[in-house]
PDB file of N, CA, C and O in Angstrom:
ATOM      1  N   MET A   1      -5.724  21.679  -3.386  1.00  0.00           N
ATOM      2  CA  MET A   1      -6.225  20.304  -3.035  1.00  0.00           C
ATOM      3  C   MET A   1      -4.760  19.608  -3.768  1.00  0.00           C
ATOM      4  O   MET A   1      -4.176  19.902  -4.811  1.00  0.00           O
ATOM      5  N   VAL A   2      -4.447  18.453  -2.604  1.00  0.00           N
ATOM      6  CA  VAL A   2      -2.998  17.758  -2.911  1.00  0.00           C
ATOM      7  C   VAL A   2      -3.363  16.687  -3.270  1.00  0.00           C
ATOM      8  O   VAL A   2      -4.396  16.213  -2.797  1.00  0.00           O
ATOM      9  N   ILE A   3      -2.498  15.899  -4.358  1.00  0.00           N
ATOM     10  CA  ILE A   3      -2.610  14.787  -5.013  1.00  0.00           C
ATOM     11  C   ILE A   3      -1.538  14.352  -4.160  1.00  0.00           C
ATOM     12  O   ILE A   3      -0.597  15.113  -3.935  1.00  0.00           O
ATOM     13  N   PHE A   4      -1.599  13.111  -3.628  1.00  0.00           N
ATOM     14  CA  PHE A   4      -0.301  12.745  -2.672  1.00  0.00           C
ATOM     15  C   PHE A   4      -0.073  11.304  -3.396  1.00  0.00           C
ATOM     16  O   PHE A   4      -0.901  10.529  -3.873  1.00  0.00           O
ATOM     17  N   SER A   5       1.501  11.213  -3.299  1.00  0.00           N
ATOM     18  CA  SER A   5       1.551   9.300  -3.977  1.00  0.00           C
ATOM     19  C   SER A   5       2.912   9.050  -2.952  1.00  0.00           C
ATOM     20  O   SER A   5       3.672   9.845  -2.399  1.00  0.00           O
ATOM     21  N   HIS A   6       2.837   7.572  -2.978  1.00  0.00           N
ATOM     22  CA  HIS A   6       3.997   7.073  -2.405  1.00  0.00           C
ATOM     23  C   HIS A   6       4.150   5.648  -2.609  1.00  0.00           C
ATOM     24  O   HIS A   6       3.137   5.030  -2.281  1.00  0.00           O
ATOM     25  N   PRO A   7       5.151   4.892  -3.071  1.00  0.00           N
ATOM     26  CA  PRO A   7       5.117   3.741  -3.459  1.00  0.00           C
ATOM     27  C   PRO A   7       4.841   2.240  -2.460  1.00  0.00           C
ATOM     28  O   PRO A   7       4.607   1.127  -2.932  1.00  0.00           O
ATOM     29  N   THR A   8       4.937   2.556  -1.119  1.00  0.00           N
ATOM     30  CA  THR A   8       4.468   1.522   0.132  1.00  0.00           C
ATOM     31  C   THR A   8       4.005   2.046   1.014  1.00  0.00           C
ATOM     32  O   THR A   8       3.324   1.376   1.791  1.00  0.00           O
ATOM     33  N   GLY A   9       4.221   3.653   1.271  1.00  0.00           N
ATOM     34  CA  GLY A   9       3.373   4.206   2.422  1.00  0.00           C
ATOM     35  C   GLY A   9       3.572   3.625   3.803  1.00  0.00           C
ATOM     36  O   GLY A   9       2.822   2.978   4.534  1.00  0.00           O
ATOM     37  N   ASN A  10       4.654   4.001   3.917  1.00  0.00           N
ATOM     38  CA  ASN A  10       5.311   3.478   5.565  1.00  0.00           C
ATOM     39  C   ASN A  10       4.704   4.633   6.633  1.00  0.00           C
ATOM     40  O   ASN A  10       4.102   5.637   6.252  1.00  0.00           O
ATOM     41  N   ALA A  11       4.957   4.323   7.948  1.00  0.00           N
ATOM     42  CA  ALA A  11       3.973   4.960   8.991  1.00  0.00           C
ATOM     43  C   ALA A  11       4.192   6.586   8.905  1.00  0.00           C
ATOM     44  O   ALA A  11       3.355   7.337   9.407  1.00  0.00           O
ATOM     45  N   ASN A  12       5.289   7.058   8.285  1.00  0.00           N
ATOM     46  CA  ASN A  12       4.948   8.767   8.220  1.00  0.00           C
ATOM     47  C   ASN A  12       4.220   9.132   7.264  1.00  0.00           C
ATOM     48  O   ASN A  12       3.411  10.041   7.451  1.00  0.00           O
ATOM     49  N   VAL A  13       4.339   8.490   5.980  1.00  0.00           N
ATOM     50  CA  VAL A  13       3.219   8.461   5.003  1.00  0.00           C
ATOM     51  C   VAL A  13       1.893   8.351   5.442  1.00  0.00           C
ATOM     52  O   VAL A  13       1.176   9.344   5.322  1.00  0.00           O
ATOM     53  N   ARG A  14       1.402   7.246   5.964  1.00  0.00           N
ATOM     54  CA  ARG A  14       0.121   7.179   6.318  1.00  0.00           C
ATOM     55  C   ARG A  14      -0.587   8.164   7.214  1.00  0.00           C
ATOM     56  O   ARG A  14      -1.782   8.411   7.048  1.00  0.00           O
ATOM     57  N   ALA A  15       0.093   8.699   8.109  1.00  0.00           N
ATOM     58  CA  ALA A  15       0.214   9.908   9.040  1.00  0.00           C
ATOM     59  C   ALA A  15      -0.178  11.252   8.289  1.00  0.00           C
ATOM     60  O   ALA A  15      -1.171  11.939   8.529  1.00  0.00           O
ATOM     61  N   ALA A  16       1.072  11.556   7.063  1.00  0.00           N
ATOM     62  CA  ALA A  16       0.671  12.441   6.496  1.00  0.00           C
ATOM     63  C   ALA A  16      -0.662  12.605   5.696  1.00  0.00           C
ATOM     64  O   ALA A  16      -1.301  13.651   5.585  1.00  0.00           O
ATOM     65  N   ALA A  17      -0.992  11.290   5.116  1.00  0.00           N
ATOM     66  CA  ALA A  17      -2.041  11.105   3.992  1.00  0.00           C
ATOM     67  C   ALA A  17      -3.590  11.783   5.016  1.00  0.00           C
ATOM     68  O   ALA A  17      -4.450  12.614   4.727  1.00  0.00           O
ATOM     69  N   LEU A  18      -3.347  10.925   6.269  1.00  0.00           N
ATOM     70  CA  LEU A  18      -4.482  11.281   6.844  1.00  0.00           C
ATOM     71  C   LEU A  18      -4.742  12.386   7.518  1.00  0.00           C
ATOM     72  O   LEU A  18      -5.885  12.689   7.863  1.00  0.00           O
ATOM     73  N   GLY A  19      -3.406  13.289   7.838  1.00  0.00           N
ATOM     74  CA  GLY A  19      -3.592  14.744   8.195  1.00  0.00           C
ATOM     75  C   GLY A  19      -3.908  15.474   7.170  1.00  0.00           C
ATOM     76  O   GLY A  19      -4.405  16.581   7.377  1.00  0.00           O
ATOM     77  N   LEU A  20      -3.752  15.145   6.223  1.00  0.00           N
ATOM     78  CA  LEU A  20      -4.197  16.040   4.743  1.00  0.00           C
ATOM     79  C   LEU A  20      -5.666  15.876   4.530  1.00  0.00           C
ATOM     80  O   LEU A  20      -6.422  16.750   4.107  1.00  0.00           O
ATOM     81  N   LEU A  21      -6.093  14.235   4.989  1.00  0.00           N
ATOM     82  CA  LEU A  21      -7.599  14.440   4.718  1.00  0.00           C
ATOM     83  C   LEU A  21      -8.335  14.932   5.932  1.00  0.00           C
ATOM     84  O   LEU A  21      -9.469  15.333   5.671  1.00  0.00           O
ATOM     85  N   GLU A  22      -7.989  14.999   7.150  1.00  0.00           N
ATOM     86  CA  GLU A  22      -8.481  15.794   7.854  1.00  0.00           C
ATOM     87  C   GLU A  22      -8.575  17.295   7.857  1.00  0.00           C
ATOM     88  O   GLU A  22      -9.425  17.982   8.423  1.00  0.00           O
ATOM     89  N   LYS A  23      -7.431  17.730   7.037  1.00  0.00           N
ATOM     90  CA  LYS A  23      -7.354  19.056   7.124  1.00  0.00           C
ATOM     91  C   LYS A  23      -8.726  19.437   5.652  1.00  0.00           C
ATOM     92  O   LYS A  23      -9.369  20.472   5.483  1.00  0.00           O
ATOM     93  N   ASN A  24      -8.741  18.575   5.110  1.00  0.00           N
ATOM     94  CA  ASN A  24      -9.644  18.579   3.964  1.00  0.00           C
ATOM     95  C   ASN A  24      -8.806  19.033   2.990  1.00  0.00           C
ATOM     96  O   ASN A  24      -9.277  20.080   2.547  1.00  0.00           O
ATOM     97  N   ILE A  25      -7.899  18.773   2.507  1.00  0.00           N
ATOM     98  CA  ILE A  25      -6.989  19.144   1.268  1.00  0.00           C
ATOM     99  C   ILE A  25      -6.731  18.205   0.416  1.00  0.00           C
ATOM    100  O   ILE A  25      -6.301  18.513  -0.696  1.00  0.00           O
ATOM    101  N   LEU A  26      -6.946  16.852   0.773  1.00  0.00           N
ATOM    102  CA  LEU A  26      -6.368  16.005   0.037  1.00  0.00           C
ATOM    103  C   LEU A  26      -7.310  15.503  -1.066  1.00  0.00           C
ATOM    104  O   LEU A  26      -8.513  15.315  -0.881  1.00  0.00           O
ATOM    105  N   SER A  27      -6.738  15.322  -2.107  1.00  0.00           N
ATOM    106  CA  SER A  27      -7.781  15.487  -3.550  1.00  0.00           C
ATOM    107  C   SER A  27      -7.683  13.768  -3.748  1.00  0.00           C
ATOM    108  O   SER A  27      -8.653  13.148  -4.185  1.00  0.00           O
ATOM    109  N   SER A  28      -6.361  13.061  -3.363  1.00  0.00           N
ATOM    110  CA  SER A  28      -6.289  12.160  -3.979  1.00  0.00           C
ATOM    111  C   SER A  28      -4.802  11.011  -3.161  1.00  0.00           C
ATOM    112  O   SER A  28      -3.766  11.572  -2.802  1.00  0.00           O
ATOM    113  N   PHE A  29      -4.927   9.861  -3.037  1.00  0.00           N
ATOM    114  CA  PHE A  29      -3.766   9.201  -2.236  1.00  0.00           C
ATOM    115  C   PHE A  29      -3.427   8.179  -3.457  1.00  0.00           C
ATOM    116  O   PHE A  29      -4.393   7.536  -3.867  1.00  0.00           O
ATOM    117  N   HIS A  30      -2.419   7.995  -3.964  1.00  0.00           N
ATOM    118  CA  HIS A  30      -2.074   7.103  -4.901  1.00  0.00           C
ATOM    119  C   HIS A  30      -0.661   5.693  -4.180  1.00  0.00           C
ATOM    120  O   HIS A  30       0.498   5.943  -3.849  1.00  0.00           O
ATOM    121  N   THR A  31      -0.965   5.108  -4.171  1.00  0.00           N
ATOM    122  CA  THR A  31      -0.090   3.966  -3.875  1.00  0.00           C
ATOM    123  C   THR A  31      -0.183   2.632  -4.823  1.00  0.00           C
ATOM    124  O   THR A  31      -1.020   2.492  -5.714  1.00  0.00           O
ATOM    125  N   SER A  32       0.900   1.608  -4.448  1.00  0.00           N
ATOM    126  CA  SER A  32       0.916   0.415  -4.890  1.00  0.00           C
ATOM    127  C   SER A  32      -0.072  -0.629  -4.194  1.00  0.00           C
ATOM    128  O   SER A  32      -0.966  -1.209  -4.811  1.00  0.00           O
ATOM    129  N   ILE A  33       0.194  -0.795  -2.851  1.00  0.00           N
ATOM    130  CA  ILE A  33      -1.051  -2.011  -2.623  1.00  0.00           C
ATOM    131  C   ILE A  33      -1.561  -1.017  -1.254  1.00  0.00           C
ATOM    132  O   ILE A  33      -0.801  -0.314  -0.587  1.00  0.00           O
ATOM    133  N   SER A  34      -2.940  -1.162  -1.061  1.00  0.00           N
ATOM    134  CA  SER A  34      -3.368  -0.515   0.330  1.00  0.00           C
ATOM    135  C   SER A  34      -4.034  -1.181   0.786  1.00  0.00           C
ATOM    136  O   SER A  34      -4.807  -1.700  -0.019  1.00  0.00           O
ATOM    137  N   THR A  35      -4.220  -1.647   2.364  1.00  0.00           N
ATOM    138  CA  THR A  35      -5.622  -2.284   2.579  1.00  0.00           C
ATOM    139  C   THR A  35      -6.316  -1.893   3.964  1.00  0.00           C
ATOM    140  O   THR A  35      -5.768  -1.818   5.064  1.00  0.00           O
ATOM    141  N   PHE A  36      -7.446  -1.699   3.691  1.00  0.00           N
ATOM    142  CA  PHE A  36      -8.119  -1.276   5.266  1.00  0.00           C
ATOM    143  C   PHE A  36      -8.465  -2.381   6.028  1.00  0.00           C
ATOM    144  O   PHE A  36      -8.393  -3.565   5.698  1.00  0.00           O
ATOM    145  N   PRO A  37      -8.958  -1.764   7.375  1.00  0.00           N
ATOM    146  CA  PRO A  37      -9.238  -2.969   7.864  1.00  0.00           C
ATOM    147  C   PRO A  37     -11.118  -3.705   7.673  1.00  0.00           C
ATOM    148  O   PRO A  37     -12.164  -3.116   7.945  1.00  0.00           O
ATOM    149  N   GLY A  38     -10.991  -4.723   7.282  1.00  0.00           N
ATOM    150  CA  GLY A  38     -12.350  -5.809   7.507  1.00  0.00           C
ATOM    151  C   GLY A  38     -11.985  -5.887   5.799  1.00  0.00           C
ATOM    152  O   GLY A  38     -12.451  -6.932   5.345  1.00  0.00           O
ATOM    153  N   ASP A  39     -11.345  -5.139   4.841  1.00  0.00           N
ATOM    154  CA  ASP A  39     -11.385  -5.406   3.125  1.00  0.00           C
ATOM    155  C   ASP A  39     -10.850  -6.786   2.585  1.00  0.00           C
ATOM    156  O   ASP A  39      -9.861  -7.273   3.132  1.00  0.00           O
ATOM    157  N   PHE A  40     -11.425  -7.401   1.596  1.00  0.00           N
ATOM    158  CA  PHE A  40     -10.817  -8.270   0.993  1.00  0.00           C
ATOM    159  C   PHE A  40      -9.065  -9.254   1.457  1.00  0.00           C
ATOM    160  O   PHE A  40      -8.820 -10.327   2.008  1.00  0.00           O
ATOM    161  N   LEU A  41      -8.104  -7.986   0.773  1.00  0.00           N
ATOM    162  CA  LEU A  41      -7.122  -7.968   1.282  1.00  0.00           C
ATOM    163  C   LEU A  41      -6.063  -7.655   2.376  1.00  0.00           C
ATOM    164  O   LEU A  41      -4.874  -7.927   2.542  1.00  0.00           O
ATOM    165  N   TYR A  42      -6.975  -6.998   3.015  1.00  0.00           N
ATOM    166  CA  TYR A  42      -6.941  -7.138   4.970  1.00  0.00           C
ATOM    167  C   TYR A  42      -6.933  -8.609   5.299  1.00  0.00           C
ATOM    168  O   TYR A  42      -5.902  -9.176   5.664  1.00  0.00           O
ATOM    169  N   ARG A  43      -8.037  -9.193   5.174  1.00  0.00           N
ATOM    170  CA  ARG A  43      -8.487 -10.443   5.674  1.00  0.00           C
ATOM    171  C   ARG A  43      -7.363 -11.119   5.163  1.00  0.00           C
ATOM    172  O   ARG A  43      -6.625 -11.508   6.068  1.00  0.00           O
ATOM    173  N   VAL A  44      -6.892 -11.454   3.784  1.00  0.00           N
ATOM    174  CA  VAL A  44      -6.164 -12.480   3.131  1.00  0.00           C
ATOM    175  C   VAL A  44      -4.515 -12.229   3.862  1.00  0.00           C
ATOM    176  O   VAL A  44      -3.669 -13.110   4.018  1.00  0.00           O
ATOM    177  N   GLY A  45      -4.410 -11.018   4.169  1.00  0.00           N
ATOM    178  CA  GLY A  45      -2.876 -10.574   4.603  1.00  0.00           C
ATOM    179  C   GLY A  45      -3.005 -11.347   6.091  1.00  0.00           C
ATOM    180  O   GLY A  45      -2.123 -11.150   6.926  1.00  0.00           O
ATOM    181  N   GLY A  46      -4.066 -12.179   6.374  1.00  0.00           N
ATOM    182  CA  GLY A  46      -4.010 -12.878   7.795  1.00  0.00           C
ATOM    183  C   GLY A  46      -3.609 -14.353   7.595  1.00  0.00           C
ATOM    184  O   GLY A  46      -3.927 -15.269   8.353  1.00  0.00           O
ATOM    185  N   LEU A  47      -2.899 -14.457   6.518  1.00  0.00           N
ATOM    186  CA  LEU A  47      -2.327 -15.887   6.043  1.00  0.00           C
ATOM    187  C   LEU A  47      -1.165 -16.080   5.937  1.00  0.00           C
ATOM    188  O   LEU A  47      -0.952 -16.194   4.730  1.00  0.00           O
ATOM    189  N   GLY A  48      -0.203 -16.196   6.518  1.00  0.00           N
ATOM    190  CA  GLY A  48       0.943 -16.555   6.872  1.00  0.00           C
ATOM    191  C   GLY A  48       1.746 -16.101   5.825  1.00  0.00           C
ATOM    192  O   GLY A  48       2.332 -15.056   6.105  1.00  0.00           O
ATOM    193  N   PRO A  49       1.991 -16.599   4.575  1.00  0.00           N
ATOM    194  CA  PRO A  49       2.675 -16.086   3.535  1.00  0.00           C
ATOM    195  C   PRO A  49       2.468 -14.403   3.008  1.00  0.00           C
ATOM    196  O   PRO A  49       3.346 -13.582   2.742  1.00  0.00           O
ATOM    197  N   LEU A  50       1.001 -14.253   2.976  1.00  0.00           N
ATOM    198  CA  LEU A  50       0.384 -12.995   2.782  1.00  0.00           C
ATOM    199  C   LEU A  50       0.505 -12.293   3.889  1.00  0.00           C
ATOM    200  O   LEU A  50      -0.502 -11.586   3.907  1.00  0.00           O
ATOM    201  N   ALA A  51       1.180 -12.053   4.886  1.00  0.00           N
ATOM    202  CA  ALA A  51       1.298 -11.255   6.173  1.00  0.00           C
ATOM    203  C   ALA A  51       1.609  -9.700   5.609  1.00  0.00           C
ATOM    204  O   ALA A  51       1.179  -8.640   6.063  1.00  0.00           O
ATOM    205  N   GLU A  52       2.666  -9.967   4.259  1.00  0.00           N
ATOM    206  CA  GLU A  52       2.803  -8.484   3.983  1.00  0.00           C
ATOM    207  C   GLU A  52       2.086  -7.172   3.664  1.00  0.00           C
ATOM    208  O   GLU A  52       2.353  -5.970   3.646  1.00  0.00           O
ATOM    209  N   LEU A  53       0.443  -8.443   3.282  1.00  0.00           N
ATOM    210  CA  LEU A  53      -0.441  -7.108   3.072  1.00  0.00           C
ATOM    211  C   LEU A  53      -0.681  -6.379   4.208  1.00  0.00           C
ATOM    212  O   LEU A  53      -0.541  -5.175   3.994  1.00  0.00           O
ATOM    213  N   ARG A  54      -0.998  -6.655   5.367  1.00  0.00           N
ATOM    214  CA  ARG A  54      -1.422  -6.203   6.731  1.00  0.00           C
ATOM    215  C   ARG A  54      -0.461  -5.032   6.888  1.00  0.00           C
ATOM    216  O   ARG A  54      -0.944  -3.956   7.238  1.00  0.00           O
ATOM    217  N   ARG A  55       1.000  -5.137   6.641  1.00  0.00           N
ATOM    218  CA  ARG A  55       1.888  -3.952   6.693  1.00  0.00           C
ATOM    219  C   ARG A  55       1.243  -2.936   5.843  1.00  0.00           C
ATOM    220  O   ARG A  55       1.853  -1.892   6.077  1.00  0.00           O
ATOM    221  N   ARG A  56       0.217  -2.687   4.880  1.00  0.00           N
ATOM    222  CA  ARG A  56       0.025  -1.739   3.782  1.00  0.00           C
ATOM    223  C   ARG A  56      -1.227  -1.206   4.294  1.00  0.00           C
ATOM    224  O   ARG A  56      -1.916  -0.429   3.634  1.00  0.00           O
ATOM    225  N   SER A  57      -1.556  -1.640   5.548  1.00  0.00           N
ATOM    226  CA  SER A  57      -3.219  -1.119   6.143  1.00  0.00           C
ATOM    227  C   SER A  57      -3.255   0.165   6.417  1.00  0.00           C
ATOM    228  O   SER A  57      -2.355   0.709   7.057  1.00  0.00           O
ATOM    229  N   PHE A  58      -4.446   0.885   5.901  1.00  0.00           N
ATOM    230  CA  PHE A  58      -4.584   2.322   5.870  1.00  0.00           C
ATOM    231  C   PHE A  58      -5.562   2.429   6.611  1.00  0.00           C
ATOM    232  O   PHE A  58      -6.293   1.439   6.627  1.00  0.00           O
ATOM    233  N   ASP A  59      -5.931   3.508   7.415  1.00  0.00           N
ATOM    234  CA  ASP A  59      -7.198   4.122   8.045  1.00  0.00           C
ATOM    235  C   ASP A  59      -8.259   4.134   7.514  1.00  0.00           C
ATOM    236  O   ASP A  59      -8.393   4.886   6.549  1.00  0.00           O
ATOM    237  N   ILE A  60      -9.297   3.372   7.919  1.00  0.00           N
ATOM    238  CA  ILE A  60     -10.526   3.369   6.893  1.00  0.00           C
ATOM    239  C   ILE A  60     -11.365   4.492   6.387  1.00  0.00           C
ATOM    240  O   ILE A  60     -12.432   4.524   5.774  1.00  0.00           O
ATOM    241  N   GLU A  61     -10.548   5.405   6.838  1.00  0.00           N
ATOM    242  CA  GLU A  61     -10.670   7.137   6.530  1.00  0.00           C
ATOM    243  C   GLU A  61     -10.535   7.745   5.107  1.00  0.00           C
ATOM    244  O   GLU A  61     -11.304   8.513   4.529  1.00  0.00           O
ATOM    245  N   LEU A  62      -8.788   6.941   4.488  1.00  0.00           N
ATOM    246  CA  LEU A  62      -8.491   7.342   3.310  1.00  0.00           C
ATOM    247  C   LEU A  62      -9.362   6.195   2.025  1.00  0.00           C
ATOM    248  O   LEU A  62      -9.233   6.122   0.803  1.00  0.00           O
ATOM    249  N   ARG A  63     -10.079   5.570   2.828  1.00  0.00           N
ATOM    250  CA  ARG A  63     -10.521   4.281   1.547  1.00  0.00           C
ATOM    251  C   ARG A  63     -11.144   5.002   0.381  1.00  0.00           C
ATOM    252  O   ARG A  63     -10.832   4.602  -0.741  1.00  0.00           O
ATOM    253  N   GLY A  64     -11.941   5.961   0.487  1.00  0.00           N
ATOM    254  CA  GLY A  64     -12.599   6.857  -0.434  1.00  0.00           C
ATOM    255  C   GLY A  64     -11.468   7.543  -1.205  1.00  0.00           C
ATOM    256  O   GLY A  64     -11.725   7.649  -2.404  1.00  0.00           O
ATOM    257  N   LYS A  65     -10.340   8.012  -0.845  1.00  0.00           N
ATOM    258  CA  LYS A  65      -9.392   8.982  -1.544  1.00  0.00           C
ATOM    259  C   LYS A  65      -7.877   8.151  -2.358  1.00  0.00           C
ATOM    260  O   LYS A  65      -6.992   8.612  -3.080  1.00  0.00           O
ATOM    261  N   THR A  66      -8.193   6.483  -1.708  1.00  0.00           N
ATOM    262  CA  THR A  66      -6.868   5.767  -2.303  1.00  0.00           C
ATOM    263  C   THR A  66      -7.020   5.308  -3.489  1.00  0.00           C
ATOM    264  O   THR A  66      -8.089   4.725  -3.668  1.00  0.00           O
ATOM    265  N   THR A  67      -6.200   5.379  -4.510  1.00  0.00           N
ATOM    266  CA  THR A  67      -6.092   4.501  -5.759  1.00  0.00           C
ATOM    267  C   THR A  67      -4.924   3.900  -5.581  1.00  0.00           C
ATOM    268  O   THR A  67      -3.913   4.423  -5.112  1.00  0.00           O
ATOM    269  N   MET A  68      -5.100   2.323  -6.112  1.00  0.00           N
ATOM    270  CA  MET A  68      -3.740   1.340  -6.103  1.00  0.00           C
ATOM    271  C   MET A  68      -3.686   0.925  -7.595  1.00  0.00           C
ATOM    272  O   MET A  68      -4.665   0.833  -8.336  1.00  0.00           O
ATOM    273  N   THR A  69      -2.150   0.642  -7.985  1.00  0.00           N
ATOM    274  CA  THR A  69      -1.736   0.233  -8.491  1.00  0.00           C
ATOM    275  C   THR A  69      -0.786  -1.073  -8.275  1.00  0.00           C
ATOM    276  O   THR A  69       0.437  -1.141  -8.396  1.00  0.00           O
ATOM    277  N   PRO A  70      -1.697  -2.067  -7.927  1.00  0.00           N
ATOM    278  CA  PRO A  70      -0.713  -3.285  -7.473  1.00  0.00           C
ATOM    279  C   PRO A  70       0.048  -3.979  -7.781  1.00  0.00           C
ATOM    280  O   PRO A  70       0.831  -4.417  -6.938  1.00  0.00           O
ATOM    281  N   TRP A  71       0.145  -4.444  -9.400  1.00  0.00           N
ATOM    282  CA  TRP A  71       0.392  -5.464 -10.060  1.00  0.00           C
ATOM    283  C   TRP A  71       2.168  -5.700  -9.855  1.00  0.00           C
ATOM    284  O   TRP A  71       2.800  -6.753  -9.766  1.00  0.00           O
ATOM    285  N   LYS A  72       2.687  -4.125  -9.822  1.00  0.00           N
ATOM    286  CA  LYS A  72       4.529  -4.286 -10.183  1.00  0.00           C
ATOM    287  C   LYS A  72       4.901  -4.696  -8.899  1.00  0.00           C
ATOM    288  O   LYS A  72       5.942  -5.341  -8.778  1.00  0.00           O
ATOM    289  N   GLU A  73       4.028  -4.350  -7.641  1.00  0.00           N
ATOM    290  CA  GLU A  73       4.581  -4.835  -6.304  1.00  0.00           C
ATOM    291  C   GLU A  73       4.334  -6.007  -6.065  1.00  0.00           C
ATOM    292  O   GLU A  73       5.391  -6.533  -5.719  1.00  0.00           O
ATOM    293  N   LEU A  74       3.082  -7.107  -6.049  1.00  0.00           N
ATOM    294  CA  LEU A  74       2.501  -7.758  -5.893  1.00  0.00           C
ATOM    295  C   LEU A  74       3.875  -8.674  -6.727  1.00  0.00           C
ATOM    296  O   LEU A  74       4.538  -9.374  -5.962  1.00  0.00           O
ATOM    297  N   GLY A  75       4.141  -8.679  -7.676  1.00  0.00           N
ATOM    298  CA  GLY A  75       4.892  -9.424  -8.503  1.00  0.00           C
ATOM    299  C   GLY A  75       6.231  -9.520  -8.062  1.00  0.00           C
ATOM    300  O   GLY A  75       7.034 -10.405  -8.354  1.00  0.00           O
ATOM    301  N   ARG A  76       6.486  -8.089  -7.003  1.00  0.00           N
ATOM    302  CA  ARG A  76       7.956  -8.165  -6.393  1.00  0.00           C
ATOM    303  C   ARG A  76       7.766  -8.709  -5.313  1.00  0.00           C
ATOM    304  O   ARG A  76       8.632  -9.490  -4.919  1.00  0.00           O
ATOM    305  N   ILE A  77       6.836  -8.523  -4.671  1.00  0.00           N
ATOM    306  CA  ILE A  77       6.887  -9.388  -3.166  1.00  0.00           C
ATOM    307  C   ILE A  77       6.598 -10.853  -3.544  1.00  0.00           C
ATOM    308  O   ILE A  77       7.262 -11.605  -2.830  1.00  0.00           O
ATOM    309  N   ALA A  78       5.923 -11.422  -4.321  1.00  0.00           N
ATOM    310  CA  ALA A  78       5.768 -12.984  -4.916  1.00  0.00           C
ATOM    311  C   ALA A  78       7.051 -13.206  -5.223  1.00  0.00           C
ATOM    312  O   ALA A  78       7.466 -14.214  -4.651  1.00  0.00           O
ATOM    313  N   SER A  79       8.030 -12.552  -6.048  1.00  0.00           N
ATOM    314  CA  SER A  79       9.082 -12.708  -6.560  1.00  0.00           C
ATOM    315  C   SER A  79      10.338 -13.049  -5.296  1.00  0.00           C
ATOM    316  O   SER A  79      11.123 -13.992  -5.400  1.00  0.00           O
ATOM    317  N   LEU A  80      10.327 -12.194  -4.263  1.00  0.00           N
ATOM    318  CA  LEU A  80      11.180 -12.015  -2.992  1.00  0.00           C
ATOM    319  C   LEU A  80      10.652 -13.778  -1.950  1.00  0.00           C
ATOM    320  O   LEU A  80      11.367 -14.713  -1.591  1.00  0.00           O
ATOM    321  N   LYS A  81       9.541 -13.604  -1.828  1.00  0.00           N
ATOM    322  CA  LYS A  81       8.638 -14.554  -1.027  1.00  0.00           C
ATOM    323  C   LYS A  81       9.178 -16.149  -1.837  1.00  0.00           C
ATOM    324  O   LYS A  81       9.612 -17.085  -1.165  1.00  0.00           O
ATOM    325  N   SER A  82       9.054 -16.197  -3.228  1.00  0.00           N
ATOM    326  CA  SER A  82       9.654 -17.821  -3.698  1.00  0.00           C
ATOM    327  C   SER A  82      10.998 -17.876  -3.846  1.00  0.00           C
ATOM    328  O   SER A  82      11.512 -18.881  -4.337  1.00  0.00           O
ATOM    329  N   GLY A  83      11.802 -16.726  -3.413  1.00  0.00           N
ATOM    330  CA  GLY A  83      13.067 -16.838  -3.771  1.00  0.00           C
ATOM    331  C   GLY A  83      13.625 -16.781  -5.289  1.00  0.00           C
ATOM    332  O   GLY A  83      14.415 -17.563  -5.818  1.00  0.00           O
ATOM    333  N   LEU A  84      13.058 -15.752  -5.790  1.00  0.00           N
ATOM    334  CA  LEU A  84      13.070 -15.624  -7.576  1.00  0.00           C
ATOM    335  C   LEU A  84      13.627 -14.577  -7.342  1.00  0.00           C
ATOM    336  O   LEU A  84      13.076 -13.611  -7.871  1.00  0.00           O
ATOM    337  N   ARG A  85      14.623 -14.334  -6.682  1.00  0.00           N
ATOM    338  CA  ARG A  85      15.620 -12.502  -6.352  1.00  0.00           C
ATOM    339  C   ARG A  85      16.410 -12.572  -7.469  1.00  0.00           C
ATOM    340  O   ARG A  85      17.558 -12.180  -7.255  1.00  0.00           O
ATOM    341  N   LYS A  86      16.172 -12.964  -8.672  1.00  0.00           N
ATOM    342  CA  LYS A  86      16.959 -12.358 -10.332  1.00  0.00           C
ATOM    343  C   LYS A  86      15.739 -11.658 -10.602  1.00  0.00           C
ATOM    344  O   LYS A  86      16.147 -10.708 -11.271  1.00  0.00           O
ATOM    345  N   PHE A  87      14.501 -11.532 -10.503  1.00  0.00           N
ATOM    346  CA  PHE A  87      13.408 -11.062 -10.902  1.00  0.00           C
ATOM    347  C   PHE A  87      13.379  -9.268 -10.025  1.00  0.00           C
ATOM    348  O   PHE A  87      12.941  -8.314 -10.669  1.00  0.00           O
ATOM    349  N   VAL A  88      13.720  -9.140  -9.059  1.00  0.00           N
ATOM    350  CA  VAL A  88      13.937  -7.943  -8.837  1.00  0.00           C
ATOM    351  C   VAL A  88      15.691  -7.385  -8.128  1.00  0.00           C
ATOM    352  O   VAL A  88      15.895  -6.796  -7.067  1.00  0.00           O
ATOM    353  N   GLU A  89      16.662  -7.815  -9.117  1.00  0.00           N
ATOM    354  CA  GLU A  89      17.785  -7.383  -9.019  1.00  0.00           C
ATOM    355  C   GLU A  89      17.873  -5.674  -9.541  1.00  0.00           C
ATOM    356  O   GLU A  89      17.023  -5.304 -10.351  1.00  0.00           O
ATOM    357  N   HIS A  90      18.702  -4.880  -9.149  1.00  0.00           N
ATOM    358  CA  HIS A  90      19.075  -3.846  -9.550  1.00  0.00           C
ATOM    359  C   HIS A  90      19.582  -4.057 -10.561  1.00  0.00           C
ATOM    360  O   HIS A  90      20.175  -5.134 -10.622  1.00  0.00           O
ATOM    361  N   GLU A  91      19.598  -3.294 -11.630  1.00  0.00           N
ATOM    362  CA  GLU A  91      19.956  -2.743 -12.946  1.00  0.00           C
ATOM    363  C   GLU A  91      21.986  -2.845 -12.548  1.00  0.00           C
ATOM    364  O   GLU A  91      22.549  -2.613 -11.478  1.00  0.00           O
ATOM    365  N   LYS A  92      22.398  -3.133 -13.456  1.00  0.00           N
ATOM    366  CA  LYS A  92      24.136  -3.011 -13.437  1.00  0.00           C
ATOM    367  C   LYS A  92      24.662  -2.599 -14.657  1.00  0.00           C
ATOM    368  O   LYS A  92      25.878  -2.468 -14.792  1.00  0.00           O
TER     369      LYS A  92
END
């Protein structure tokens, strides 16, 4: 069994997670934010400034294997959208 993790879940990661699930070797998938068609976060992502949420959409088959830890990523997105870039600057 495989525990799979990625902070944002790009297209390659979504395909890999689904492939692992289809081969029945995915134990769990961990990411910061995930939405699934029809769920609350996906519907909220239809509102202008929250469109970023829909970019984190995964195949509905992964729902039962997915664990989210969204708070830091939501804070990062909110900081960027509100122009508070000093909260997401790299350390110097």
